[in-house]
N, C-alpha and C positions, 0 to 999 in steps of 0.2 A: 456379631454381625448385625443383629437386630438393633443394637444401640447405634451402630454406625449409620444404618438407614434412617433411624429416627433423627440423628444429628444432621444428616444431609437434608432431610425434609424440613427441619427447622431453619437450616441455612437457606434453602430454596424460598421458603416463605419470607424470611427476613430480607433477602436480596431482591426478590421479584414481586412478591404479593403485597407486602406492607407498603403503604403510601403509594401504591400503584407504580412501583419503580420499574416494572416491565415496560412502561411507556417510554422510558429512556431508550431501551433497545429498539422499540418500534420506530421511534423518531430517528435514531441513529442508522437503522437499516435503510429507511427510505432516503435519507440524506446521502448515504454512501452510494446507493444505486443511482440517484439523481446526479451526483458528482461524476460518477463513472461514465454514465451515458453521455452527458453534456461534454465532458472532457474528451471522450472518444470522438465525438462529432467534430470538435475543434481540431483535434489531433489529425484526423483523417483529411480534412479540408486543407489544413496547413501543410501536412506531409505531402499531399498530391502536388500542391503549388511549388513547394521547395524541390521536390523530386523532378518536376517538369522543367524547372529552371536549370537545375544541375545537369540533367541529361541533355537538354536542348543545347546548352553551352558546350558540353563535352563532345556531342555528336556533330555539331556544326561549327566547331572552333575554326577550322581552316577556312570555311566559307565566310564566317564573320570577319576573320582577320584579313582575308583577301579583299572583301568589300570595304573594310575600314569604316571611317566616318563615325558619326555620333552613335549609331546602333551598336557598333562593336564595343565601344567604351561603356555604353549603358549596360549591355549584357555582362560585361566583365565586372562592373561594379555590383550589379544585382547578384551575380554568381558569388562574388567575394562576400557579400552580406550574408548569403545563404550558408556559405562555408563557415563564417564566423558564428552564426547562430547555432549551427550543428556542433561546433567545437565547444562553445560556452555551455550550452544546455546539456550536452552529454558528458561534459567534464566537471559539472558541479552537482552536488546532491539536490534532490527534488525538494527536500525540506528547507534548504537554504533559499532556493528559488521561491518557494511559497512565502517564506518570511519576508523576503525582499519585496515581493508583490504586495503583501498586506501592510507592512510597516513603512515602506518607502514609496513605491510606485502608486499605490492606491491608499495612501495614508489617510486621506480625507473621507474614504468610503467606509460605511459600517455594514456593507453587504458581504459578509464572509463567504457565502456560497458562490457569489459572482466572482470574487477575487480568486478563490480556490479553483473554480472551474477554469478560469483563464490560465492560472499557473500550471495546473495539471495538463490542460490542453496544449499549452506551449511545450511543456516537457515531452508529452507523448508525441507531438508533431515531429520532433527531431528524430525519434526512433522510427516512426511511420515513414518519414521521408527516405531514410536509408533502406527500409524494406521495399518501398516502391521503386527507388532508384535501382536496387539490385534486380527487381523484377523486370523493369523496363530494359535494363542492359542485357538481361538474359534472353529477350525476344530476338529472334533472328533478324538481322538487318534487311534481309530480303522482304520482310513484311512492310518496311518503310517504302522500299522500291515498288512493291505491289500496290500500295496505296497511291503512290504518285502515278503509277501506270493507269489507274482508273480515273484519274483527274482530281484526286484529293491534294490539297496543299499540306504542308507539314503539320499544322494545327489539327486539321480534319483527320489526317492519318493517325495522329496521336489519340484523338478523342474516340474515333470510331473503330480503329483496328488495334492499336497498341495497348491502350488502357484497359479495354475489356479482357484481353488475354492476361495482362499484368494482374488485374484484380483477382481473376480466377486462380492464377498461380500463387499469389501471395495471401489469399484469404485465410488459410489455416494459420500462417504466421501472424497476420493481423489480429486474429482472434486470440492468439496467445499473448500478444501485446495488450489486448483488452483485459485479459486475466491479470497480467502484471499491473496494469493501471488500477484495477479494482483493489489490489493489495496496497498499492502506493497511496491510495486515498486515506489510509489509516493514520497518516500524519496530519490530516486536516484539523485535528483537535488543537494543534499548535496555535491556530488563529481563532480558537473559540467555537469552531463548528461542531455541532453535535453529530459526529459520525459514530460508527459502531464502537471504535476504540474509546472515544471520549465518553460514550454512554456507559461503558463498562467501568471506566475510571470514576465517573460521577457516582455510580452505585457503590463502588468500593470506598470512596471517600465518606459516604453517608453511613455505611454499615461496618466499616473497618474490617471487612471480609474480602479477601482478594481472590480466593480459589473459585468460588461459584461464578461471579461476574466475568472474570477473565477467561475461564473455561468456556462460558456461554458464547462470548464473542468469537473465540477461536473456533468453536464448532460452527457458528454461522458462516464465518469466512471459509471454513473447510467445505461446508456443504455447497456454497456458491461456486467455489473453485472446482469441486468435483463435478457438479452439474455442467459448468461451462466446458470443462475438459472433455466430458462425455460428448457434448455437442460438437466440439472441434473434431474429435475422433470420428464421429458419425459423418460430419461434413467431408472429412478427408477421404473416407471410404467411398462416399457418393461421387466425389470428384474423380477418384481413380476409376470408378466404373464408367463415368461419362467419357473418360479418355479412351476407353476400349470400345 
């Protein structure tokens, strides 16, 4: 047993202490957090916009069709684009989308963080859109009528009455999407970004030791997910209490 501990100590020193290799993990950690936060912001904004278009078109289809004209066809085209976006993004792997963004769409850019943020944000936006759309559709239609009865137009009713309730109802699910996004950023190393996974691989390539660096990054991800899951559970309990 003593020999095993001595061996692990030597491996720890080799992988993290010598040549300050721990700095790889620190850089990877902050890049992972940065990617996750920025991508989540893009995903939420994009998701709200797409969900708003989809629900507006579905809820007012008969009105749009009755009025006809340019507005009807414009909404139909925008709705079709949103549906195509959802189909393509949810139907293809995130790593493929990342590679397309880096090597094709932004081939002239050398800012990997920016490209990865856009790629992950667009990917997350598709899932957030469906979360919000489900949340909006679950709100009683009487809420729309109540908004109209106090003088709000459709947009005002959505902003001041429907969206606040939707956000409250879908917040735990959104935070779970945030957790999934955190883990998805582990493929950022495919385009040369020093995320946590890439940091572990760099250490492994230098020391030819796989166990210690890979276990280290797995533990960091695990701790992050456990903390976020605990926060989600705490938020859910608080929301249930507020409902009572």
